[in-house]
C-alpha positions as CSV (number, residue, x, y, z in Angstrom):
1,M,120.6,-48.4,-69.1
2,E,118.0,-45.7,-69.8
3,T,115.6,-48.4,-70.9
4,K,115.9,-50.3,-67.8
5,K,115.4,-47.1,-65.7
6,K,112.3,-46.2,-67.6
7,F,110.9,-49.8,-67.0
8,K,111.6,-49.5,-63.3
9,S,109.8,-46.0,-63.2
10,S,106.8,-47.5,-65.2
11,T,106.7,-50.5,-62.9
12,A,106.6,-48.3,-59.6
13,Y,104.0,-46.0,-61.4
14,L,101.6,-48.8,-62.4
15,F,101.9,-50.4,-58.8
16,N,100.9,-47.1,-57.3
17,C,98.0,-47.0,-59.5
18,Y,96.8,-50.4,-58.5
19,I,97.1,-49.4,-54.9
20,W,95.2,-46.1,-55.6
21,L,92.3,-47.8,-57.3
22,L,92.0,-50.5,-54.7
23,N,92.1,-48.0,-51.9
24,T,89.6,-45.8,-53.7
25,I,87.0,-48.7,-54.3
26,A,87.7,-50.0,-50.7
27,R,86.1,-47.0,-49.2
28,G,82.8,-47.9,-50.3
29,P,80.5,-48.3,-53.5
30,I,81.7,-45.8,-56.0
31,S,80.6,-45.0,-59.5
32,R,82.8,-44.7,-62.5
33,A,82.1,-41.0,-62.8
34,A,83.3,-40.6,-59.1
35,I,86.4,-42.7,-59.9
36,D,87.2,-40.4,-62.9
37,E,86.8,-37.2,-60.7
38,K,89.2,-38.6,-58.0
39,W,91.7,-39.7,-60.5
40,A,91.7,-36.2,-62.0
41,H,92.8,-34.9,-58.8
42,S,95.1,-37.6,-57.6
43,S,98.9,-37.0,-57.2
44,V,99.3,-40.5,-58.6
45,N,97.8,-39.2,-62.0
46,E,101.3,-38.1,-63.3
47,Y,100.0,-37.6,-66.8
48,K,97.3,-35.1,-65.6
49,Q,94.4,-37.0,-67.2
50,D,90.9,-35.6,-66.9
51,Y,89.5,-38.9,-66.5
52,L,90.8,-42.5,-66.1
53,P,90.5,-44.3,-69.5
54,E,88.0,-47.2,-69.6
55,S,90.6,-49.8,-70.9
56,N,93.0,-48.6,-68.1
57,F,90.2,-49.0,-65.4
58,H,89.5,-52.5,-66.4
59,R,93.1,-53.6,-66.9
60,W,94.0,-52.3,-63.6
61,K,90.8,-53.8,-62.0
62,S,91.8,-57.2,-63.1
63,T,95.5,-56.8,-62.1
64,V,94.3,-55.7,-58.6
65,E,91.9,-58.6,-58.1
66,M,94.9,-61.1,-59.1
67,L,97.5,-59.3,-57.0
68,F,95.5,-58.9,-53.8
69,D,93.1,-61.7,-54.0
70,V,90.0,-59.5,-53.8
71,H,86.7,-59.4,-55.9
72,I,85.6,-56.1,-57.4
73,K,81.8,-56.2,-58.1
74,C,79.4,-53.6,-59.7
75,N,75.9,-53.3,-57.9
76,A,72.6,-52.4,-59.6
77,Y,73.5,-48.7,-59.3
78,N,76.6,-49.3,-61.4
79,E,78.7,-48.6,-58.3
80,Y,81.9,-50.6,-57.8
81,Y,82.8,-52.1,-54.5
82,I,84.8,-54.9,-53.1
83,E,83.1,-58.1,-52.1
84,E,83.4,-59.1,-48.5
85,A,85.3,-55.9,-47.9
86,S,85.4,-56.7,-44.1
87,D,88.3,-59.2,-45.0
88,L,90.5,-56.1,-45.8
89,R,90.5,-55.5,-42.0
90,G,91.5,-59.1,-41.2
91,A,94.6,-60.2,-39.5
92,D,96.3,-61.5,-42.7
93,L,99.8,-60.2,-43.2
94,R,99.2,-59.4,-46.8
95,L,96.3,-57.2,-46.1
96,R,98.1,-55.5,-43.2
97,L,100.9,-54.6,-45.7
98,L,98.2,-53.4,-48.0
99,N,96.7,-51.2,-45.6
100,L,100.1,-49.7,-44.9
101,M,100.5,-49.1,-48.6
102,S,97.1,-47.7,-49.0
103,M,97.9,-45.1,-46.3
104,D,101.1,-44.3,-48.0
105,S,99.2,-43.6,-51.2
106,L,96.8,-41.5,-49.3
107,L,99.4,-39.5,-47.7
108,K,101.0,-38.9,-51.1
109,D,97.7,-37.5,-52.3
110,S,97.6,-35.1,-49.3
111,K,101.3,-33.7,-49.2
112,E,99.9,-30.3,-48.4
113,L,98.8,-31.7,-45.0
114,S,102.3,-32.8,-44.0
115,D,102.4,-30.5,-41.1
116,Q,99.0,-31.5,-39.9
117,I,99.6,-35.3,-39.6
118,L,101.9,-36.2,-36.8
119,F,103.4,-39.7,-36.2
120,E,104.7,-41.3,-33.0
121,P,108.4,-41.9,-33.0
122,I,109.3,-45.5,-33.4
123,P,112.4,-47.0,-31.9
124,S,115.1,-48.2,-34.1
125,G,115.2,-52.0,-35.1
126,E,113.1,-52.0,-38.2
127,K,116.3,-52.6,-40.1
128,F,116.5,-56.2,-38.8
129,L,112.8,-57.1,-39.8
130,A,113.9,-58.4,-43.3
131,L,116.5,-60.6,-41.9
132,I,114.2,-62.1,-39.2
133,I,111.4,-62.7,-41.5
134,E,113.7,-64.6,-44.0
135,A,114.8,-66.7,-41.0
136,L,111.3,-67.4,-40.0
137,R,110.4,-68.3,-43.6
138,D,113.5,-70.6,-44.1
139,K,113.5,-71.9,-40.6
140,T,117.2,-71.0,-40.0
141,A,118.5,-69.9,-36.7
142,I,120.2,-66.4,-36.4
143,E,123.2,-65.2,-34.6
144,M,122.2,-62.2,-32.5
145,T,124.2,-59.6,-30.8
146,Y,121.9,-58.3,-28.1
147,Q,122.2,-55.8,-25.0
148,G,119.3,-56.2,-22.7
149,F,118.3,-53.3,-20.3
150,G,120.7,-53.1,-17.4
151,K,123.4,-55.2,-19.2
152,P,126.7,-53.3,-19.3
153,H,127.8,-55.0,-22.5
154,P,126.2,-56.8,-25.4
155,S,126.5,-60.6,-25.8
156,T,126.4,-62.7,-28.9
157,F,124.3,-65.9,-29.2
158,I,122.2,-68.2,-31.4
159,V,118.5,-68.2,-31.3
160,E,115.8,-69.9,-33.4
161,P,113.0,-67.4,-34.2
162,Y,109.4,-68.5,-33.6
163,C,107.4,-65.3,-34.3
164,L,107.4,-61.4,-34.5
165,K,105.1,-59.3,-32.5
166,M,104.5,-55.5,-32.6
167,F,103.5,-53.9,-29.2
168,K,103.3,-50.2,-28.4
169,Q,105.4,-49.2,-31.4
170,R,108.1,-51.7,-30.7
171,W,109.0,-54.9,-32.6
172,Y,109.7,-58.0,-30.5
173,I,110.8,-61.5,-31.4
174,L,109.9,-64.7,-29.6
175,A,112.7,-67.1,-30.1
176,Y,114.1,-70.3,-28.5
177,S,117.5,-70.3,-27.0
178,P,119.2,-73.7,-27.4
179,E,121.9,-72.6,-25.0
180,L,119.3,-71.9,-22.2
181,D,116.9,-74.4,-23.5
182,R,113.8,-71.9,-23.1
183,M,111.8,-69.4,-25.0
184,L,112.5,-65.7,-24.6
185,I,111.4,-62.3,-25.8
186,Y,113.8,-59.9,-27.5
187,S,113.2,-56.3,-28.4
188,L,114.5,-55.3,-31.8
189,D,115.6,-52.0,-30.8
190,R,118.1,-53.6,-28.3
191,I,119.7,-55.7,-31.0
192,H,123.2,-54.6,-32.3
193,A,123.7,-57.0,-35.1
194,I,122.1,-60.1,-36.7
195,E,124.0,-62.8,-38.9
196,P,122.0,-65.4,-40.8
197,T,123.3,-69.0,-40.2
198,K,122.9,-72.3,-42.2
199,Q,121.7,-73.9,-39.0
200,K,118.2,-75.4,-39.6
201,Y,115.5,-75.7,-36.9
202,Q,112.0,-77.5,-36.7
203,L,109.2,-75.5,-35.6
204,P,107.0,-77.5,-33.2
205,E,103.8,-78.7,-35.2
206,D,101.6,-77.5,-32.3
207,F,103.1,-74.0,-32.1
208,D,100.5,-71.1,-32.6
209,A,101.9,-67.8,-32.0
210,E,98.6,-66.2,-31.2
211,F,97.6,-69.1,-28.9
212,Y,101.0,-68.7,-27.1
213,F,100.2,-65.1,-26.0
214,R,96.4,-65.9,-25.4
215,N,96.5,-65.4,-21.8
216,T,98.8,-62.5,-21.3
217,Y,99.0,-58.8,-22.2
218,G,101.5,-57.3,-24.5
219,V,104.6,-59.4,-25.1
220,S,104.8,-60.9,-21.7
221,F,104.4,-64.5,-21.1
222,A,104.5,-66.6,-18.0
223,E,104.1,-70.1,-16.9
224,D,101.6,-69.2,-14.2
225,Q,97.9,-70.2,-14.8
226,P,95.6,-67.5,-16.0
227,E,92.8,-66.3,-13.5
228,E,89.9,-64.0,-13.5
229,V,90.9,-60.4,-12.7
230,K,88.1,-57.9,-11.9
231,I,88.5,-54.1,-11.8
232,S,86.1,-51.2,-11.2
233,I,86.9,-48.1,-13.2
234,S,85.3,-44.8,-13.3
235,A,82.6,-44.0,-16.1
236,D,84.8,-41.5,-17.7
237,Q,87.7,-43.8,-18.2
238,A,85.4,-46.9,-18.9
239,Y,85.0,-45.5,-22.5
240,F,88.5,-45.9,-23.3
241,L,88.4,-49.8,-22.3
242,R,85.1,-50.2,-24.3
243,T,86.8,-48.8,-27.5
244,L,90.2,-50.3,-27.0
245,P,89.9,-53.3,-25.0
246,L,93.0,-54.4,-22.9
247,H,92.7,-57.9,-23.8
248,P,90.5,-60.3,-25.9
249,S,88.8,-61.8,-22.8
250,Q,87.5,-58.5,-21.7
251,K,83.9,-58.4,-20.5
252,E,81.9,-55.6,-19.1
253,E,80.0,-57.1,-16.2
254,E,78.4,-53.9,-14.6
255,R,77.7,-50.5,-15.8
256,N,76.2,-47.4,-14.3
257,E,76.7,-43.6,-14.2
258,E,79.5,-43.7,-11.8
259,Y,81.5,-46.7,-12.7
260,S,81.8,-50.0,-14.7
261,V,83.4,-53.5,-13.7
262,F,85.4,-55.3,-16.3
263,S,86.6,-58.9,-16.0
264,Y,89.7,-60.4,-17.7
265,Y,90.9,-63.9,-18.0
266,V,94.6,-63.3,-17.9
267,V,98.1,-63.9,-16.0
268,P,98.5,-60.7,-14.1
269,T,101.9,-59.8,-15.4
270,F,103.9,-56.9,-14.8
271,E,102.8,-55.4,-18.1
272,F,99.1,-56.0,-17.4
273,C,99.5,-54.3,-14.0
274,Q,101.5,-51.3,-15.6
275,E,98.6,-50.6,-17.8
276,L,96.1,-50.6,-15.0
277,Y,98.4,-48.4,-13.0
278,K,98.1,-45.6,-15.7
279,Y,94.5,-45.1,-14.5
280,G,95.5,-44.1,-11.1
281,S,92.8,-43.6,-8.6
282,D,90.2,-44.1,-11.4
283,V,90.7,-47.9,-11.2
284,E,90.4,-50.4,-8.3
285,V,91.2,-53.9,-8.5
286,L,88.4,-56.1,-7.0
287,A,90.0,-59.6,-7.7
288,P,91.9,-61.7,-7.1
289,E,92.7,-60.7,-3.4
290,K,96.4,-61.3,-4.0
291,L,96.5,-58.6,-6.6
292,R,94.2,-56.3,-4.9
293,Q,96.6,-56.5,-1.8
294,A,99.6,-55.7,-4.1
295,F,97.8,-52.6,-5.6
296,A,96.9,-51.5,-2.1
297,E,100.5,-51.7,-0.9
298,D,101.7,-49.8,-3.7
299,A,99.2,-47.1,-3.2
300,A,100.4,-47.0,0.5
301,K,103.9,-46.5,-0.6
302,T,102.9,-43.7,-2.9
303,N,100.9,-42.0,-0.1
304,K,104.0,-42.2,2.2
305,M,106.3,-40.8,-0.6
306,Y,104.0,-37.7,-0.7
307,N,103.6,-37.6,3.2
308,V,99.8,-38.2,2.8
């Protein structure tokens, strides 16, 4: 029993070392001397070594390349770097998980800063992720007990999961309902229970999760056709849209000292409009006319509420 416990501890230690080495090299070209210096001050260095032994470095380097499918090179200045490091910022799930593990390693190295790094609370629901991912992988339906907003009681039904999506710190599942014969979105924090089934389903060959949401904002999807939406926003607020676009189709068509004009090719769903509303009087909907009128009517209601 003691041997098994020691093996587990050693495995966890080595994995933390691999993450540490990858994270250290991924930050940019770095010499062996600089790696040694960082290792000497790292909390991962449980044995308090003054430097990283050469044999360990090359063994860990080879393992990191194999585990995470990266290539670690050495330039003319004897500095190590990750070839095509931009790939680490890609959308691949494996690399996203790697980024999370790297952040965890970095935070462990900075325990003294725990009261200076604040996280946004995340609603419950993560406990169901493993079951849903397994169902996605095995193409098996799940029995879900779910209580939507405004519903007095939860109900239990079977769905076929198509994809998972995170939006604003919440996880959502897009699933097909055989009972209703349509696709629906479910928020994981509204799920009471999930039970796996042995019922297999076939994912449509032409289903593409990213393509499915291409014309919408957030987790909304609609059968309406997308259209060009144009807004004018104050120069101060335009900075936020430039650094964090609302939608991949965003284009800045006009810019001056007072305002910018942005265009989008989207279905103007409730979620998209809610995002525009948060800018208050700093944003003006220019097109389409129907959406402009809807915003004007809401503004009139707000003015009446405050007796303006």
